[in-house]
C-alpha atoms as one frame of an Amber mdcrd trajectory, in Angstrom:
protein
 -31.913-286.228 104.054 -34.105-288.930 102.515 -37.704-289.484 103.536 -36.807
-292.975 104.800 -34.082-291.612 107.076 -36.383-288.887 108.325 -39.101-291.418
 109.166 -36.571-293.637 110.929 -35.334-290.755 113.064 -38.887-289.785 113.951
 -39.632-293.389 114.912 -36.616-293.676 117.210 -37.365-290.255 118.687 -40.932
-291.339 119.394 -39.820-294.634 120.987 -37.234-292.862 123.127 -39.769-290.244
 124.175 -42.337-292.866 125.127 -39.745-294.773 127.156 -38.777-291.562 128.913
 -42.327-290.576 129.894 -43.366-294.156 130.707 -41.651-293.781 134.055 -42.680
-290.158 134.491 -45.812-290.523 136.645 -45.196-291.103 140.332 -47.806-290.274
 142.972 -46.859-289.817 146.611 -49.130-291.690 149.066 -51.398-289.589 151.201
 -54.683-289.384 153.059 -57.682-288.187 150.984 -57.900-285.048 153.144 -54.334
-284.111 152.190 -55.218-284.374 148.496 -58.371-282.340 149.124 -56.457-279.566
 150.870 -53.733-279.435 148.193 -56.298-279.030 145.393 -57.473-275.673 144.065
 -60.892-277.090 143.261 -62.887-280.086 144.498 -66.285-280.820 142.981 -68.897
-283.378 142.108 -69.521-283.247 138.382 -70.928-285.294 135.532 -68.684-286.003
 132.560 -70.735-285.714 129.374 -68.222-285.713 126.495 -64.536-285.703 125.616
 -62.184-284.803 122.792 -58.458-285.006 122.137 -56.556-281.748 121.711 -53.258
-282.454 119.874 -50.061-280.816 121.066 -48.465-278.022 119.012 -46.133-280.414
 117.175 -48.925-282.972 116.695 -46.922-285.805 118.290 -49.242-288.834 118.850
 -50.142-289.328 122.504 -48.668-286.039 123.670 -51.885-284.036 123.556 -54.525
-283.252 126.157 -57.977-284.687 126.786 -60.718-282.103 127.209 -63.737-283.329
 129.165 -67.053-281.516 129.090 -68.675-281.497 132.519 -71.791-280.380 134.331
 -70.984-279.179 137.844 -73.360-280.635 140.430 -71.793-279.641 143.756 -68.735
-277.674 144.875 -66.673-278.570 147.956 -63.679-276.277 147.465 -62.815-273.384
 145.145 -66.286-271.814 145.133 -64.908-268.480 143.889 -63.342-270.162 140.838
 -66.413-271.886 139.455 -66.748-269.139 136.826 -63.330-270.153 135.440 -64.386
-273.749 134.794 -65.776-274.690 131.413 -63.925-277.956 130.871 -61.607-280.372
 132.659 -58.238-281.219 131.125 -55.736-284.030 131.618 -52.710-285.407 129.774
 -53.538-287.869 127.034 -50.923-290.401 128.190 -51.333-292.283 131.480 -47.538
-292.380 131.757 -47.745-288.605 132.124 -50.381-289.044 134.852 -53.299-288.554
 132.491 -56.606-290.001 133.643 -59.347-291.539 131.515 -62.892-290.696 132.614
 -66.053-292.286 131.272 -69.503-290.742 131.193 -70.938-290.482 134.691 -70.640
-288.610 137.978 -67.219-288.166 139.542 -65.529-286.559 142.469 -62.967-284.348
 140.713 -60.110-282.387 142.229 -57.155-280.649 140.686 -55.356-277.406 139.951
 -56.123-274.227 138.067 -53.460-273.785 135.368 -53.123-271.405 132.399 -54.845
-274.164 130.395 -57.796-274.366 132.770 -58.921-276.887 135.409 -56.349-279.694
 135.193 -56.588-283.155 136.822 -54.257-286.147 137.000 -54.214-289.649 138.438
 -52.360-288.250 141.468 -55.377-286.092 142.391 -58.452-286.952 144.445 -60.601
-288.634 141.745 -63.280-291.288 142.115 -66.647-292.322 140.733 -69.196-290.652
 142.998 -71.174-293.840 143.640 -68.036-295.615 144.880 -67.617-293.181 147.777
 -69.077-294.204 151.125 -71.567-292.043 153.024 -68.810-291.193 155.510 -66.478
-290.055 152.750 -69.201-287.878 151.219 -69.837-286.313 154.625 -66.108-285.641
 154.984 -66.174-283.765 151.685 -69.166-281.655 152.721 -68.437-280.934 156.367
 -64.948-281.854 157.559 -61.986-281.792 155.186 -62.047-278.029 154.627 -62.169
-277.291 158.364 -59.049-279.414 158.857 -56.820-277.952 156.141 -54.839-276.077
 158.805 -54.150-279.379 160.539 -51.143-281.524 159.609 -51.448-285.211 158.705
 -48.169-287.070 159.208 -47.458-290.634 158.079 -45.649-292.908 160.537 -45.002
-296.643 160.142 -44.736-297.183 163.907 -48.155-297.565 165.518 -46.763-296.093
 168.759 -46.120-292.701 167.091 -47.572-289.703 168.898 -48.289-286.197 167.529
 -45.378-283.798 168.023 -47.659-280.724 167.982 -51.284-280.181 168.920 -52.310
-279.544 165.295 -51.036-282.911 164.027 -52.903-286.131 163.206 -50.853-289.313
 162.816 -51.576-291.776 160.007 -49.989-295.114 160.912 -51.578-297.378 158.289
 -49.988-297.030 154.837 -52.817-299.095 153.331 -55.071-296.161 154.192 -53.451
-293.970 151.574 -55.245-292.967 148.399 -56.921-294.640 146.576 -59.233-295.615
 149.403 -61.072-298.602 148.054 -61.991-300.976 150.904 -61.282-298.052 153.220
 -59.691-298.578 156.611 -61.312-296.805 159.618 -58.779-293.952 159.688 -59.357
-293.455 155.974 -63.036-292.944 156.712 -62.108-290.298 159.278 -61.097-286.666
 158.911 -58.460-284.710 160.804 -60.341-281.680 162.158 -59.508-278.668 164.322
 -61.191-278.816 167.745 -62.501-275.851 169.704 -59.404-275.920 171.948 -57.128
-275.472 168.914 -55.912-279.078 168.780 -56.414-281.449 165.841 -57.646-285.026
 165.984 -59.348-287.739 163.989 -63.133-287.428 163.722 -65.242-290.334 162.563
 -68.743-289.301 163.575 -71.829-289.041 161.388 -72.987-285.714 159.995 -71.543
-282.297 160.643 -69.210-281.933 163.668 -70.661-279.944 166.564 -69.317-276.555
 167.715 -67.461-278.384 170.478 -65.670-280.505 167.891 -64.601-277.684 165.591
 -63.570-274.055 165.793 -64.258-271.129 163.484 -61.492-271.230 160.861 -61.395
-267.420 160.886 -59.967-267.693 164.417 -57.019-269.825 163.280
């Protein structure tokens, strides 16, 4: 096979591959608390550097981005902090890769064989763009409500079917939560009577508002 034919085949393969992955990233809508609870790790960290790690076959765009970070504060996954040296994401946005600049971020994602992995479908935001209420939710509320269920309903008359359910009726409140709606500023927490409900107060919920998660 001639070099010209080989290059042509590689070109068409690359174009076909890019077209295939261009439609590959699809993120389901959800409340920030749902994304928090689904993540293995949630942290505040500063991104200090990055480098591209090519894939095994060295196909352009199919590698990973390795971000160097300095962990500032942990909100979930405290026992896994020793496993975190870098943050990884896919190089291509069409494969849900996320580009991060230097600065402080709220980062969430999964622990994989490759390390701490994040994508555009995870709970990611510049720290300074979060409201005070959202920062309080991260510190005090989301984790206590991970045994609650948040259900999305397009009918504002929807009512919870079980006592541990919070209803989200506003689809515009789904992530990302720029220009957050009131329910998006709230957290679904477990009350002392075992029921779940939206909490939008300031600071840490009182003992009457929450129950010990070890009792769940």
